[in-house]
N, CA, C, O and the ligand as a Tripos MOL2 file, in Angstrom:
@<TRIPOS>MOLECULE
protein
  289   287    73     0     0
PROTEIN
NO_CHARGES

@<TRIPOS>ATOM
      1 N           0.8350   -1.1480   -0.0040 N.3       1 MET1
      2 CA          0.0010    0.0020    0.0270 C.3       1 MET1
      3 C           0.8820    1.2340    0.0210 C.2       1 MET1
      4 O           1.8930    1.2910    0.7200 O.2       1 MET1
      5 N           0.4880    2.2310   -0.7810 N.am      2 ILE2
      6 CA          1.0710    3.4880   -0.7920 C.3       2 ILE2
      7 C           0.2170    4.4280    0.0170 C.2       2 ILE2
      8 O          -0.9840    4.5380   -0.2300 O.2       2 ILE2
      9 N           0.8110    5.1150    0.9840 N.am      3 ARG3
     10 CA          0.0590    5.9890    1.7960 C.3       3 ARG3
     11 C           0.3180    7.4300    1.3910 C.2       3 ARG3
     12 O           1.4400    7.8600    1.1250 O.2       3 ARG3
     13 N          -0.8220    8.1580    1.3610 N.am      4 TYR4
     14 CA         -0.7090    9.5730    1.0480 C.3       4 TYR4
     15 C          -0.9340   10.3930    2.4360 C.2       4 TYR4
     16 O          -1.8140   10.0780    3.2370 O.2       4 TYR4
     17 N          -0.1110   11.3960    2.6140 N.am      5 SER5
     18 CA         -0.4500   12.2390    3.7650 C.3       5 SER5
     19 C          -0.0990   13.6730    3.3800 C.2       5 SER5
     20 O           0.7480   13.9120    2.5190 O.2       5 SER5
     21 N          -0.7590   14.6090    4.0280 N.am      6 CYS6
     22 CA         -0.5130   15.9900    3.7130 C.3       6 CYS6
     23 C           0.8080   16.4860    4.2470 C.2       6 CYS6
     24 O           1.1480   16.2750    5.4120 O.2       6 CYS6
     25 N           1.5350   17.1380    3.3920 N.am      7 ASN7
     26 CA          2.8410   17.6270    3.7030 C.3       7 ASN7
     27 C           2.8330   18.7780    4.6730 C.2       7 ASN7
     28 O           3.8490   19.1820    5.2390 O.2       7 ASN7
     29 N           1.6580   19.2710    4.8280 N.am      8 HIS8
     30 CA          1.5870   20.5510    5.6400 C.3       8 HIS8
     31 C           0.9620   20.2900    7.0080 C.2       8 HIS8
     32 O           1.5260   20.7430    8.0040 O.2       8 HIS8
     33 N          -0.1480   19.6020    7.1170 N.am      9 CYS9
     34 CA         -0.7730   19.3140    8.3850 C.3       9 CYS9
     35 C          -0.6060   17.8490    8.7550 C.2       9 CYS9
     36 O          -1.0640   17.4490    9.8250 O.2       9 CYS9
     37 N           0.0140   17.0450    7.9370 N.am     10 HIS10
     38 CA          0.2830   15.6410    8.2440 C.3      10 HIS10
     39 C          -0.9720   14.7260    8.3330 C.2      10 HIS10
     40 O          -0.9030   13.5920    8.8060 O.2      10 HIS10
     41 N          -2.1150   15.2690    7.8600 N.am     11 THR11
     42 CA         -3.3230   14.4440    7.8680 C.3      11 THR11
     43 C          -3.1370   13.3210    6.8490 C.2      11 THR11
     44 O          -2.6050   13.5250    5.7570 O.2      11 THR11
     45 N          -3.5900   12.1330    7.2390 N.am     12 GLU12
     46 CA         -3.5190   11.0330    6.2870 C.3      12 GLU12
     47 C          -4.6680   11.1710    5.3660 C.2      12 GLU12
     48 O          -5.8190   11.2430    5.7960 O.2      12 GLU12
     49 N          -4.3560   11.2110    4.0090 N.am     13 ILE13
     50 CA         -5.3770   11.4510    3.0740 C.3      13 ILE13
     51 C          -5.9400   10.1810    2.5560 C.2      13 ILE13
     52 O          -7.1380   10.1270    2.2760 O.2      13 ILE13
     53 N          -5.1210    9.1010    2.4000 N.am     14 GLY14
     54 CA         -5.6060    7.8600    1.9500 C.3      14 GLY14
     55 C          -4.4710    6.9520    1.5230 C.2      14 GLY14
     56 O          -3.2930    7.2160    1.7620 O.2      14 GLY14
     57 N          -4.8730    5.8950    0.8940 N.am     15 SER15
     58 CA         -3.8440    4.9470    0.4230 C.3      15 SER15
     59 C          -4.3290    4.2540   -0.8500 C.2      15 SER15
     60 O          -5.5270    4.1400   -1.1090 O.2      15 SER15
     61 N          -3.3730    3.8090   -1.6130 N.am     16 ILE16
     62 CA         -3.7550    3.1470   -2.8890 C.3      16 ILE16
     63 C          -2.9430    1.8120   -2.9250 C.2      16 ILE16
     64 O          -1.8660    1.6750   -2.3430 O.2      16 ILE16
     65 N          -3.5350    0.8780   -3.6330 N.am     17 PRO17
     66 CA         -2.8090   -0.4650   -3.7820 C.3      17 PRO17
     67 C          -1.5150   -0.2300   -4.4940 C.2      17 PRO17
     68 O          -1.3550    0.7160   -5.2650 O.2      17 PRO17
     69 N          -0.5810   -1.1330   -4.2090 N.am     18 PHE18
     70 CA          0.7460   -0.9830   -4.7510 C.3      18 PHE18
     71 C           0.7260   -1.0460   -6.2870 C.2      18 PHE18
     72 O           1.5850   -0.4510   -6.9360 O.2      18 PHE18
     73 N          -0.2120   -1.7360   -6.8510 N.am     19 GLU19
     74 CA         -0.2550   -2.0010   -8.3280 C.3      19 GLU19
     75 C          -0.5840   -0.6400   -9.0150 C.2      19 GLU19
     76 O          -0.2860   -0.4690  -10.1970 O.2      19 GLU19
     77 N          -1.1790    0.3010   -8.2990 N.am     20 SER20
     78 CA         -1.5300    1.5030   -8.9410 C.3      20 SER20
     79 C          -0.4150    2.5340   -8.9310 C.2      20 SER20
     80 O          -0.5200    3.5820   -9.5680 O.2      20 SER20
     81 N           0.6250    2.2400   -8.2240 N.am     21 VAL21
     82 CA          1.7560    3.1890   -8.0710 C.3      21 VAL21
     83 C           2.3970    3.5520   -9.3480 C.2      21 VAL21
     84 O           2.7280    4.7110   -9.5970 O.2      21 VAL21
     85 N           2.5760    2.5440  -10.1780 N.am     22 LYS22
     86 CA          3.2330    2.8100  -11.4810 C.3      22 LYS22
     87 C           2.5090    3.8290  -12.3010 C.2      22 LYS22
     88 O           3.1300    4.7090  -12.8980 O.2      22 LYS22
     89 N           1.1820    3.7260  -12.3420 N.am     23 ASP23
     90 CA          0.4390    4.7490  -13.0360 C.3      23 ASP23
     91 C           0.5450    6.0870  -12.4320 C.2      23 ASP23
     92 O           0.6830    7.1000  -13.1170 O.2      23 ASP23
     93 N           0.4770    6.0890  -11.0600 N.am     24 THR24
     94 CA          0.5980    7.3550  -10.4050 C.3      24 THR24
     95 C           1.9660    8.0500  -10.6690 C.2      24 THR24
     96 O           2.0450    9.2470  -10.9430 O.2      24 THR24
     97 N           2.9870    7.2550  -10.5710 N.am     25 LEU25
     98 CA          4.3580    7.7770  -10.7600 C.3      25 LEU25
     99 C           4.6070    8.2480  -12.1730 C.2      25 LEU25
    100 O           5.4050    9.1560  -12.4080 O.2      25 LEU25
    101 N           3.9240    7.6280  -13.1070 N.am     26 SER26
    102 CA          4.1300    7.9090  -14.4830 C.3      26 SER26
    103 C           3.6000    9.3060  -14.8480 C.2      26 SER26
    104 O           3.9600    9.9130  -15.8570 O.2      26 SER26
    105 N           2.7370    9.7570  -13.9690 N.am     27 GLN27
    106 CA          2.0620   11.0580  -14.1820 C.3      27 GLN27
    107 C           2.8940   12.1850  -13.5660 C.2      27 GLN27
    108 O           2.6010   13.3690  -13.7320 O.2      27 GLN27
    109 N           3.9800   11.7580  -12.8240 N.am     28 ILE28
    110 CA          4.7500   12.7460  -12.1060 C.3      28 ILE28
    111 C           6.0770   12.9420  -12.8280 C.2      28 ILE28
    112 O           6.6560   11.9860  -13.3450 O.2      28 ILE28
    113 N           6.5560   14.1810  -12.8630 N.am     29 ASP29
    114 CA          7.8730   14.4330  -13.4990 C.3      29 ASP29
    115 C           8.9660   13.7600  -12.6970 C.2      29 ASP29
    116 O           8.9150   13.7850  -11.4670 O.2      29 ASP29
    117 N           9.9060   13.1870  -13.3130 N.am     30 GLY30
    118 CA         10.9940   12.4680  -12.6860 C.3      30 GLY30
    119 C          11.6920   13.2620  -11.6050 C.2      30 GLY30
    120 O          11.9360   12.7390  -10.5180 O.2      30 GLY30
    121 N          12.0000   14.4490  -11.8620 N.am     31 GLU31
    122 CA         12.8000   15.2000  -10.9290 C.3      31 GLU31
    123 C          12.0410   15.5800   -9.6430 C.2      31 GLU31
    124 O          12.6130   15.9820   -8.6300 O.2      31 GLU31
    125 N          10.7670   15.4300   -9.7560 N.am     32 ASP32
    126 CA          9.9260   15.8600   -8.5520 C.3      32 ASP32
    127 C           9.7390   14.7450   -7.5830 C.2      32 ASP32
    128 O           9.4230   14.9830   -6.4170 O.2      32 ASP32
    129 N           9.9360   13.4440   -8.0590 N.am     33 LYS33
    130 CA          9.5460   12.3170   -7.3140 C.3      33 LYS33
    131 C          10.2280   12.2720   -5.9130 C.2      33 LYS33
    132 O           9.5760   12.0420   -4.8940 O.2      33 LYS33
    133 N          11.5460   12.4960   -5.9070 N.am     34 SER34
    134 CA         12.2580   12.2770   -4.6580 C.3      34 SER34
    135 C          11.8700   13.3220   -3.6440 C.2      34 SER34
    136 O          12.1110   13.1280   -2.4530 O.2      34 SER34
    137 N          11.2930   14.3950   -4.0540 N.am     35 SER35
    138 CA         11.0360   15.4790   -3.1350 C.3      35 SER35
    139 C           9.8230   15.1820   -2.2580 C.2      35 SER35
    140 O           9.7040   15.7770   -1.1870 O.2      35 SER35
    141 N           8.9430   14.3130   -2.6520 N.am     36 PHE36
    142 CA          7.7930   13.9890   -1.8580 C.3      36 PHE36
    143 C           7.4830   12.5460   -1.6850 C.2      36 PHE36
    144 O           6.5280   12.1490   -1.0170 O.2      36 PHE36
    145 N           8.3720   11.7250   -2.3490 N.am     37 LEU37
    146 CA          8.1790   10.2490   -2.2260 C.3      37 LEU37
    147 C           9.2140    9.6970   -1.2300 C.2      37 LEU37
    148 O          10.4160    9.8070   -1.4750 O.2      37 LEU37
    149 N           8.7950    9.1460   -0.1860 N.am     38 THR38
    150 CA          9.7070    8.5810    0.8180 C.3      38 THR38
    151 C           9.3150    7.1220    1.1020 C.2      38 THR38
    152 O           8.1790    6.6830    0.9220 O.2      38 THR38
    153 N          10.3550    6.4100    1.5620 N.am     39 VAL39
    154 CA         10.1540    4.9870    1.9640 C.3      39 VAL39
    155 C          10.1080    4.8950    3.4380 C.2      39 VAL39
    156 O          11.0330    5.3250    4.1280 O.2      39 VAL39
    157 N           9.0090    4.3210    3.9540 N.am     40 ASP40
    158 CA          8.8850    4.2280    5.3960 C.3      40 ASP40
    159 C           9.8230    3.1250    5.9330 C.2      40 ASP40
    160 O          10.3390    2.3120    5.1670 O.2      40 ASP40
    161 N          10.0220    3.1160    7.2120 N.am     41 THR41
    162 CA         10.9330    2.1470    7.8230 C.3      41 THR41
    163 C          10.4290    0.7130    7.6260 C.2      41 THR41
    164 O          11.2160   -0.2320    7.6800 O.2      41 THR41
    165 N           9.0900    0.5440    7.3920 N.am     42 ASP42
    166 CA          8.6150   -0.8470    7.1680 C.3      42 ASP42
    167 C           8.6470   -1.2110    5.6500 C.2      42 ASP42
    168 O           8.1340   -2.2560    5.2490 O.2      42 ASP42
    169 N           9.2500   -0.3440    4.8330 N.am     43 GLY43
    170 CA          9.3740   -0.6650    3.4440 C.3      43 GLY43
    171 C           8.2580   -0.0730    2.5720 C.2      43 GLY43
    172 O           8.3570   -0.0910    1.3450 O.2      43 GLY43
    173 N           7.2340    0.4330    3.1780 N.am     44 GLY44
    174 CA          6.1070    0.9400    2.4450 C.3      44 GLY44
    175 C           6.3900    2.3510    1.8670 C.2      44 GLY44
    176 O           7.1530    3.1360    2.4300 O.2      44 GLY44
    177 N           5.7650    2.6170    0.7680 N.am     45 LEU45
    178 CA          5.9830    3.9380    0.1780 C.3      45 LEU45
    179 C           5.0230    4.9530    0.8310 C.2      45 LEU45
    180 O           3.9010    4.6350    1.2240 O.2      45 LEU45
    181 N           5.5330    6.1810    0.9190 N.am     46 HIS46
    182 CA          4.7760    7.2390    1.5290 C.3      46 HIS46
    183 C           4.8460    8.4680    0.6590 C.2      46 HIS46
    184 O           5.9300    8.9890    0.3960 O.2      46 HIS46
    185 N           3.7430    8.9170    0.2270 N.am     47 ILE47
    186 CA          3.7390   10.0830   -0.6490 C.3      47 ILE47
    187 C           3.2380   11.3030    0.0380 C.2      47 ILE47
    188 O           2.1320   11.3020    0.5790 O.2      47 ILE47
    189 N           3.9930   12.3130    0.0360 N.am     48 ARG48
    190 CA          3.5750   13.5510    0.6750 C.3      48 ARG48
    191 C           2.8450   14.4350   -0.3590 C.2      48 ARG48
    192 O           3.4310   14.7260   -1.4020 O.2      48 ARG48
    193 N           1.6440   14.8560   -0.1290 N.am     49 CYS49
    194 CA          1.0120   15.7310   -1.0000 C.3      49 CYS49
    195 C           0.2280   16.7280   -0.1430 C.2      49 CYS49
    196 O           0.5750   16.9720    1.0130 O.2      49 CYS49
    197 N          -0.8050   17.2860   -0.7060 N.am     50 ILE50
    198 CA         -1.5360   18.3130   -0.0180 C.3      50 ILE50
    199 C          -2.9950   18.0210    0.1060 C.2      50 ILE50
    200 O          -3.6200   17.6590   -0.8910 O.2      50 ILE50
    201 N          -3.5900   18.1570    1.2900 N.am     51 CYS51
    202 CA         -4.9740   17.8660    1.4920 C.3      51 CYS51
    203 C          -5.8430   19.0370    1.0040 C.2      51 CYS51
    204 O          -5.3520   20.1330    0.7330 O.2      51 CYS51
    205 N          -7.1380   18.7640    0.9040 N.am     52 GLU52
    206 CA         -8.0180   19.8010    0.4210 C.3      52 GLU52
    207 C          -8.0080   21.0680    1.2350 C.2      52 GLU52
    208 O          -8.0860   22.1900    0.7350 O.2      52 GLU52
    209 N          -7.9050   20.8070    2.5600 N.am     53 HIS53
    210 CA         -7.9700   21.9480    3.4880 C.3      53 HIS53
    211 C          -6.7700   22.9180    3.2950 C.2      53 HIS53
    212 O          -6.9350   24.1370    3.2440 O.2      53 HIS53
    213 N          -5.5570   22.3200    3.1890 N.am     54 CYS54
    214 CA         -4.3930   23.0890    3.0580 C.3      54 CYS54
    215 C          -4.2940   23.7070    1.6750 C.2      54 CYS54
    216 O          -3.7770   24.8120    1.5100 O.2      54 CYS54
    217 N          -4.7970   22.9820    0.6810 N.am     55 GLU55
    218 CA         -4.7930   23.5410   -0.6670 C.3      55 GLU55
    219 C          -5.6220   24.7910   -0.7550 C.2      55 GLU55
    220 O          -5.2740   25.7640   -1.4230 O.2      55 GLU55
    221 N          -6.7830   24.7240   -0.0230 N.am     56 GLN56
    222 CA         -7.6880   25.8260   -0.0500 C.3      56 GLN56
    223 C          -6.9950   27.0070    0.7220 C.2      56 GLN56
    224 O          -7.0670   28.1590    0.2940 O.2      56 GLN56
    225 N          -6.3490   26.6970    1.8230 N.am     57 SER57
    226 CA         -5.6290   27.7220    2.6130 C.3      57 SER57
    227 C          -4.5560   28.3960    1.7490 C.2      57 SER57
    228 O          -4.3960   29.6150    1.8050 O.2      57 SER57
    229 N          -3.8250   27.6180    0.9590 N.am     58 LEU58
    230 CA         -2.8040   28.1750    0.1180 C.3      58 LEU58
    231 C          -3.3820   29.0730   -0.9400 C.2      58 LEU58
    232 O          -2.7790   30.0810   -1.3050 O.2      58 LEU58
    233 N          -4.5390   28.7180   -1.4320 N.am     59 GLN59
    234 CA         -5.1790   29.5490   -2.4390 C.3      59 GLN59
    235 C          -5.6860   30.8780   -1.8540 C.2      59 GLN59
    236 O          -5.6490   31.9370   -2.4820 O.2      59 GLN59
    237 N          -6.1540   30.7460   -0.6330 N.am     60 THR60
    238 CA         -6.6520   31.9280    0.0240 C.3      60 THR60
    239 C          -5.5520   32.8000    0.5620 C.2      60 THR60
    240 O          -5.6420   34.0270    0.5150 O.2      60 THR60
    241 N          -4.4500   32.1390    1.1040 N.am     61 TYR61
    242 CA         -3.3360   32.9060    1.6260 C.3      61 TYR61
    243 C          -2.0800   32.4120    1.0010 C.2      61 TYR61
    244 O          -1.3180   31.6900    1.6440 O.2      61 TYR61
    245 N          -1.8220   32.7780   -0.2580 N.am     62 PRO62
    246 CA         -0.6280   32.2690   -1.0170 C.3      62 PRO62
    247 C           0.6590   32.6060   -0.2100 C.2      62 PRO62
    248 O           1.6220   31.8410   -0.2690 O.2      62 PRO62
    249 N           0.6890   33.6930    0.5130 N.am     63 ASP63
    250 CA          1.9510   34.0330    1.1770 C.3      63 ASP63
    251 C           2.3880   33.0310    2.1750 C.2      63 ASP63
    252 O           3.5760   32.9070    2.4710 O.2      63 ASP63
    253 N           1.4350   32.3050    2.7030 N.am     64 TYR64
    254 CA          1.7940   31.2770    3.7390 C.3      64 TYR64
    255 C           2.7070   30.1850    3.1690 C.2      64 TYR64
    256 O           3.4640   29.5340    3.8890 O.2      64 TYR64
    257 N           2.6050   30.0150    1.8670 N.am     65 TYR65
    258 CA          3.4080   29.0150    1.2370 C.3      65 TYR65
    259 C           4.8700   29.2890    1.3360 C.2      65 TYR65
    260 O           5.6870   28.3690    1.3230 O.2      65 TYR65
    261 N           5.2130   30.5510    1.4350 N.am     66 THR66
    262 CA          6.6310   30.8890    1.4760 C.3      66 THR66
    263 C           7.1880   30.9290    2.8800 C.2      66 THR66
    264 O           8.3850   31.1060    3.1050 O.2      66 THR66
    265 N           6.2290   30.7500    3.8610 N.am     67 LEU67
    266 CA          6.6730   30.7820    5.3100 C.3      67 LEU67
    267 C           7.0620   29.3570    5.7530 C.2      67 LEU67
    268 O           6.2110   28.4800    5.8970 O.2      67 LEU67
    269 N           8.3300   29.1650    5.9550 N.am     68 LYS68
    270 CA          8.8040   27.8420    6.2780 C.3      68 LYS68
    271 C           8.2140   27.3580    7.6150 C.2      68 LYS68
    272 O           7.9010   26.1740    7.7320 O.2      68 LYS68
    273 N           8.0600   28.1850    8.5760 N.am     69 LYS69
    274 CA          7.5780   27.6850    9.8330 C.3      69 LYS69
    275 C           6.1660   27.2180    9.7710 C.2      69 LYS69
    276 O           5.7470   26.4330   10.6210 O.2      69 LYS69
    277 N           5.4060   27.6620    8.8030 N.am     70 TRP70
    278 CA          4.0770   27.1910    8.6330 C.3      70 TRP70
    279 C           4.0160   25.7740    8.1560 C.2      70 TRP70
    280 O           3.0380   25.0630    8.3840 O.2      70 TRP70
    281 N           5.1290   25.3440    7.4540 N.am     71 LEU71
    282 CA          5.1780   24.0250    6.8950 C.3      71 LEU71
    283 C           5.4690   22.9530    7.8880 C.2      71 LEU71
    284 O           5.3350   21.7630    7.6020 O.2      71 LEU71
    285 N           5.8700   23.3790    9.0660 N.am     72 GLN72
    286 CA          6.2540   22.4070   10.0920 C.3      72 GLN72
    287 C           5.3030   22.3010   11.2180 C.2      72 GLN72
    288 O           5.5230   21.5150   12.1400 O.2      72 GLN72
    289 ZN         -3.2310   19.5510    5.1160 Zn       73 ZN73
@<TRIPOS>BOND
     1     1     2 1
     2     2     3 1
     3     3     4 2
     4     3     5 am
     5     5     6 1
     6     6     7 1
     7     7     8 2
     8     7     9 am
     9     9    10 1
    10    10    11 1
    11    11    12 2
    12    11    13 am
    13    13    14 1
    14    14    15 1
    15    15    16 2
    16    15    17 am
    17    17    18 1
    18    18    19 1
    19    19    20 2
    20    19    21 am
    21    21    22 1
    22    22    23 1
    23    23    24 2
    24    23    25 am
    25    25    26 1
    26    26    27 1
    27    27    28 2
    28    27    29 am
    29    29    30 1
    30    30    31 1
    31    31    32 2
    32    31    33 am
    33    33    34 1
    34    34    35 1
    35    35    36 2
    36    35    37 am
    37    37    38 1
    38    38    39 1
    39    39    40 2
    40    39    41 am
    41    41    42 1
    42    42    43 1
    43    43    44 2
    44    43    45 am
    45    45    46 1
    46    46    47 1
    47    47    48 2
    48    47    49 am
    49    49    50 1
    50    50    51 1
    51    51    52 2
    52    51    53 am
    53    53    54 1
    54    54    55 1
    55    55    56 2
    56    55    57 am
    57    57    58 1
    58    58    59 1
    59    59    60 2
    60    59    61 am
    61    61    62 1
    62    62    63 1
    63    63    64 2
    64    63    65 am
    65    65    66 1
    66    66    67 1
    67    67    68 2
    68    67    69 am
    69    69    70 1
    70    70    71 1
    71    71    72 2
    72    71    73 am
    73    73    74 1
    74    74    75 1
    75    75    76 2
    76    75    77 am
    77    77    78 1
    78    78    79 1
    79    79    80 2
    80    79    81 am
    81    81    82 1
    82    82    83 1
    83    83    84 2
    84    83    85 am
    85    85    86 1
    86    86    87 1
    87    87    88 2
    88    87    89 am
    89    89    90 1
    90    90    91 1
    91    91    92 2
    92    91    93 am
    93    93    94 1
    94    94    95 1
    95    95    96 2
    96    95    97 am
    97    97    98 1
    98    98    99 1
    99    99   100 2
   100    99   101 am
   101   101   102 1
   102   102   103 1
   103   103   104 2
   104   103   105 am
   105   105   106 1
   106   106   107 1
   107   107   108 2
   108   107   109 am
   109   109   110 1
   110   110   111 1
   111   111   112 2
   112   111   113 am
   113   113   114 1
   114   114   115 1
   115   115   116 2
   116   115   117 am
   117   117   118 1
   118   118   119 1
   119   119   120 2
   120   119   121 am
   121   121   122 1
   122   122   123 1
   123   123   124 2
   124   123   125 am
   125   125   126 1
   126   126   127 1
   127   127   128 2
   128   127   129 am
   129   129   130 1
   130   130   131 1
   131   131   132 2
   132   131   133 am
   133   133   134 1
   134   134   135 1
   135   135   136 2
   136   135   137 am
   137   137   138 1
   138   138   139 1
   139   139   140 2
   140   139   141 am
   141   141   142 1
   142   142   143 1
   143   143   144 2
   144   143   145 am
   145   145   146 1
   146   146   147 1
   147   147   148 2
   148   147   149 am
   149   149   150 1
   150   150   151 1
   151   151   152 2
   152   151   153 am
   153   153   154 1
   154   154   155 1
   155   155   156 2
   156   155   157 am
   157   157   158 1
   158   158   159 1
   159   159   160 2
   160   159   161 am
   161   161   162 1
   162   162   163 1
   163   163   164 2
   164   163   165 am
   165   165   166 1
   166   166   167 1
   167   167   168 2
   168   167   169 am
   169   169   170 1
   170   170   171 1
   171   171   172 2
   172   171   173 am
   173   173   174 1
   174   174   175 1
   175   175   176 2
   176   175   177 am
   177   177   178 1
   178   178   179 1
   179   179   180 2
   180   179   181 am
   181   181   182 1
   182   182   183 1
   183   183   184 2
   184   183   185 am
   185   185   186 1
   186   186   187 1
   187   187   188 2
   188   187   189 am
   189   189   190 1
   190   190   191 1
   191   191   192 2
   192   191   193 am
   193   193   194 1
   194   194   195 1
   195   195   196 2
   196   195   197 am
   197   197   198 1
   198   198   199 1
   199   199   200 2
   200   199   201 am
   201   201   202 1
   202   202   203 1
   203   203   204 2
   204   203   205 am
   205   205   206 1
   206   206   207 1
   207   207   208 2
   208   207   209 am
   209   209   210 1
   210   210   211 1
   211   211   212 2
   212   211   213 am
   213   213   214 1
   214   214   215 1
   215   215   216 2
   216   215   217 am
   217   217   218 1
   218   218   219 1
   219   219   220 2
   220   219   221 am
   221   221   222 1
   222   222   223 1
   223   223   224 2
   224   223   225 am
   225   225   226 1
   226   226   227 1
   227   227   228 2
   228   227   229 am
   229   229   230 1
   230   230   231 1
   231   231   232 2
   232   231   233 am
   233   233   234 1
   234   234   235 1
   235   235   236 2
   236   235   237 am
   237   237   238 1
   238   238   239 1
   239   239   240 2
   240   239   241 am
   241   241   242 1
   242   242   243 1
   243   243   244 2
   244   243   245 am
   245   245   246 1
   246   246   247 1
   247   247   248 2
   248   247   249 am
   249   249   250 1
   250   250   251 1
   251   251   252 2
   252   251   253 am
   253   253   254 1
   254   254   255 1
   255   255   256 2
   256   255   257 am
   257   257   258 1
   258   258   259 1
   259   259   260 2
   260   259   261 am
   261   261   262 1
   262   262   263 1
   263   263   264 2
   264   263   265 am
   265   265   266 1
   266   266   267 1
   267   267   268 2
   268   267   269 am
   269   269   270 1
   270   270   271 1
   271   271   272 2
   272   271   273 am
   273   273   274 1
   274   274   275 1
   275   275   276 2
   276   275   277 am
   277   277   278 1
   278   278   279 1
   279   279   280 2
   280   279   281 am
   281   281   282 1
   282   282   283 1
   283   283   284 2
   284   283   285 am
   285   285   286 1
   286   286   287 1
   287   287   288 2
@<TRIPOS>SUBSTRUCTURE
     1 MET1         2 RESIDUE 1 A MET
     2 ILE2         6 RESIDUE 1 A ILE
     3 ARG3        10 RESIDUE 1 A ARG
     4 TYR4        14 RESIDUE 1 A TYR
     5 SER5        18 RESIDUE 1 A SER
     6 CYS6        22 RESIDUE 1 A CYS
     7 ASN7        26 RESIDUE 1 A ASN
     8 HIS8        30 RESIDUE 1 A HIS
     9 CYS9        34 RESIDUE 1 A CYS
    10 HIS10       38 RESIDUE 1 A HIS
    11 THR11       42 RESIDUE 1 A THR
    12 GLU12       46 RESIDUE 1 A GLU
    13 ILE13       50 RESIDUE 1 A ILE
    14 GLY14       54 RESIDUE 1 A GLY
    15 SER15       58 RESIDUE 1 A SER
    16 ILE16       62 RESIDUE 1 A ILE
    17 PRO17       66 RESIDUE 1 A PRO
    18 PHE18       70 RESIDUE 1 A PHE
    19 GLU19       74 RESIDUE 1 A GLU
    20 SER20       78 RESIDUE 1 A SER
    21 VAL21       82 RESIDUE 1 A VAL
    22 LYS22       86 RESIDUE 1 A LYS
    23 ASP23       90 RESIDUE 1 A ASP
    24 THR24       94 RESIDUE 1 A THR
    25 LEU25       98 RESIDUE 1 A LEU
    26 SER26      102 RESIDUE 1 A SER
    27 GLN27      106 RESIDUE 1 A GLN
    28 ILE28      110 RESIDUE 1 A ILE
    29 ASP29      114 RESIDUE 1 A ASP
    30 GLY30      118 RESIDUE 1 A GLY
    31 GLU31      122 RESIDUE 1 A GLU
    32 ASP32      126 RESIDUE 1 A ASP
    33 LYS33      130 RESIDUE 1 A LYS
    34 SER34      134 RESIDUE 1 A SER
    35 SER35      138 RESIDUE 1 A SER
    36 PHE36      142 RESIDUE 1 A PHE
    37 LEU37      146 RESIDUE 1 A LEU
    38 THR38      150 RESIDUE 1 A THR
    39 VAL39      154 RESIDUE 1 A VAL
    40 ASP40      158 RESIDUE 1 A ASP
    41 THR41      162 RESIDUE 1 A THR
    42 ASP42      166 RESIDUE 1 A ASP
    43 GLY43      170 RESIDUE 1 A GLY
    44 GLY44      174 RESIDUE 1 A GLY
    45 LEU45      178 RESIDUE 1 A LEU
    46 HIS46      182 RESIDUE 1 A HIS
    47 ILE47      186 RESIDUE 1 A ILE
    48 ARG48      190 RESIDUE 1 A ARG
    49 CYS49      194 RESIDUE 1 A CYS
    50 ILE50      198 RESIDUE 1 A ILE
    51 CYS51      202 RESIDUE 1 A CYS
    52 GLU52      206 RESIDUE 1 A GLU
    53 HIS53      210 RESIDUE 1 A HIS
    54 CYS54      214 RESIDUE 1 A CYS
    55 GLU55      218 RESIDUE 1 A GLU
    56 GLN56      222 RESIDUE 1 A GLN
    57 SER57      226 RESIDUE 1 A SER
    58 LEU58      230 RESIDUE 1 A LEU
    59 GLN59      234 RESIDUE 1 A GLN
    60 THR60      238 RESIDUE 1 A THR
    61 TYR61      242 RESIDUE 1 A TYR
    62 PRO62      246 RESIDUE 1 A PRO
    63 ASP63      250 RESIDUE 1 A ASP
    64 TYR64      254 RESIDUE 1 A TYR
    65 TYR65      258 RESIDUE 1 A TYR
    66 THR66      262 RESIDUE 1 A THR
    67 LEU67      266 RESIDUE 1 A LEU
    68 LYS68      270 RESIDUE 1 A LYS
    69 LYS69      274 RESIDUE 1 A LYS
    70 TRP70      278 RESIDUE 1 A TRP
    71 LEU71      282 RESIDUE 1 A LEU
    72 GLN72      286 RESIDUE 1 A GLN
    73 ZN73       289 GROUP 0 **** ****
């Protein structure tokens, strides 16, 4: 299973079967993969993305995106 979680608030968004990963990754530019794709200690893949709530916040307050402390 590949788990998705929000890179900003760490909310778990969901998970997808391993078989679907190939399709997902093929939609992503190669140079971007390593920046949000991590391997958990148990060997599972973990994809950091953004949840609806944070996406909305970023659209409402774009300046927040540049504030590093907000990301942690
Ligand atoms: Zn979030």
